[in-house]
C-alpha positions as CSV (number, residue, x, y, z in Angstrom):
1,X,273.5,48.6,-38.7
2,X,273.4,44.6,-38.9
3,X,274.3,44.5,-35.3
4,X,271.5,46.7,-34.3
5,X,268.9,44.8,-36.2
6,X,270.3,41.6,-34.4
7,X,269.9,43.3,-31.0
8,X,266.4,44.4,-31.7
9,X,265.6,40.9,-33.0
10,X,266.9,39.4,-29.7
11,X,264.8,42.0,-27.6
12,X,261.7,41.0,-29.9
13,X,262.2,37.4,-29.3
14,X,262.7,37.6,-25.7
15,X,259.4,39.6,-25.6
16,X,257.5,36.9,-27.3
17,X,259.1,34.2,-25.3
18,X,257.8,36.1,-22.2
19,X,254.5,36.6,-23.5
20,X,254.3,32.8,-24.7
21,X,255.6,31.6,-21.2
22,X,253.0,33.9,-19.6
23,X,250.4,31.9,-21.2
24,X,251.4,28.5,-20.1
25,X,253.8,27.5,-23.0
26,X,257.1,25.8,-22.2
27,X,260.4,26.4,-24.1
28,X,261.9,23.5,-25.7
29,X,264.4,25.2,-27.9
30,X,265.2,28.3,-29.6
31,X,267.1,29.4,-32.8
32,X,267.4,26.2,-34.4
33,X,268.9,26.4,-37.7
34,X,268.9,23.8,-40.6
35,X,269.9,24.3,-44.1
36,X,266.2,24.5,-45.0
37,X,265.4,27.3,-42.5
38,X,265.6,28.6,-38.9
39,X,263.1,28.0,-36.1
40,X,262.9,30.9,-33.8
41,X,261.1,29.4,-30.8
42,X,259.9,25.7,-30.3
43,X,257.4,25.7,-27.6
44,X,255.1,23.0,-25.8
45,X,251.5,23.7,-25.2
46,X,250.3,21.0,-23.4
47,X,250.6,18.0,-25.8
48,X,251.2,20.2,-28.7
49,X,254.6,21.0,-30.1
50,X,254.4,24.9,-31.2
51,X,256.7,26.3,-33.8
52,X,256.9,30.0,-33.5
53,X,257.9,32.6,-35.8
54,X,258.8,35.9,-34.3
55,X,258.5,38.9,-36.6
56,X,259.5,42.6,-35.6
57,X,258.7,45.5,-37.6
58,X,258.7,49.2,-36.9
59,X,255.5,51.0,-37.5
60,X,255.3,51.2,-41.2
61,X,252.9,52.1,-44.1
62,X,253.9,48.9,-46.0
63,X,252.2,46.5,-43.9
64,X,252.7,45.0,-40.3
65,X,255.0,42.2,-39.2
66,X,252.5,39.5,-39.9
67,X,252.5,40.3,-43.8
68,X,256.1,39.3,-44.0
69,X,255.5,35.7,-43.2
70,X,254.6,34.8,-46.8
71,X,254.2,31.5,-48.3
72,X,257.8,31.0,-49.1
73,X,258.8,31.7,-45.7
74,X,256.2,29.3,-44.4
75,X,257.4,26.4,-46.6
76,X,261.1,26.9,-45.1
77,X,259.5,26.9,-41.7
78,X,257.5,23.6,-42.3
79,X,260.6,22.0,-43.8
80,X,262.9,23.0,-40.8
81,X,259.9,21.9,-38.4
82,X,259.9,18.5,-40.2
83,X,263.5,18.1,-39.7
84,X,263.4,18.7,-36.1
85,X,260.2,16.4,-35.3
86,X,262.3,13.6,-37.0
87,X,265.2,14.5,-35.0
88,X,263.4,14.5,-31.8
89,X,260.4,11.9,-32.4
90,X,261.6,9.9,-35.4
91,X,258.3,8.4,-36.9
92,X,256.2,9.2,-33.8
93,X,255.0,12.7,-34.7
94,X,253.3,14.7,-31.8
95,X,250.6,17.1,-32.5
96,X,252.1,20.3,-33.8
97,X,251.0,23.9,-34.9
98,X,252.8,27.1,-36.3
99,X,252.1,30.1,-34.6
100,X,253.3,33.9,-35.3
101,X,254.2,36.4,-32.6
102,X,254.4,39.8,-34.1
103,X,255.8,43.1,-32.7
104,X,254.8,46.1,-34.6
105,X,256.5,48.8,-32.7
106,X,255.2,48.4,-29.1
107,X,252.0,46.5,-30.2
108,X,252.5,42.7,-29.7
109,X,250.0,40.2,-31.3
110,X,249.9,36.3,-31.2
111,X,248.5,34.5,-34.1
112,X,247.9,30.7,-32.9
113,X,247.8,28.3,-35.9
114,X,248.8,31.0,-38.3
115,X,249.6,28.6,-41.1
116,X,249.6,25.0,-41.5
117,X,250.0,22.0,-43.6
118,X,247.5,19.2,-44.8
119,X,248.4,15.8,-42.9
120,X,251.4,14.9,-40.8
121,X,254.3,17.1,-41.2
């Protein structure tokens, strides 16, 4: 069961990557893990670094994939993004945003600027 979930996750992530690249974003890194959290995809959209959370959910009456990116998950992503930015750029922080790509069955959605932080990371 866990292996099947991993396979579906990889397929969903690849579909999300294709969507983003088709829309002009460039891949910087993928599956970056820190103790505080994991970043699925890190993309560049012109001068903006985009941290992308990919969420897959089979059709369900319990809510779509977007509903699974709750506040606690957002905080983990923000902390991981901050670590990555510090490692790559030091104190010279680039513009950044958090997007979510959802895969609900066959439906794919892209939520630009899905959540954020006040001020610099």
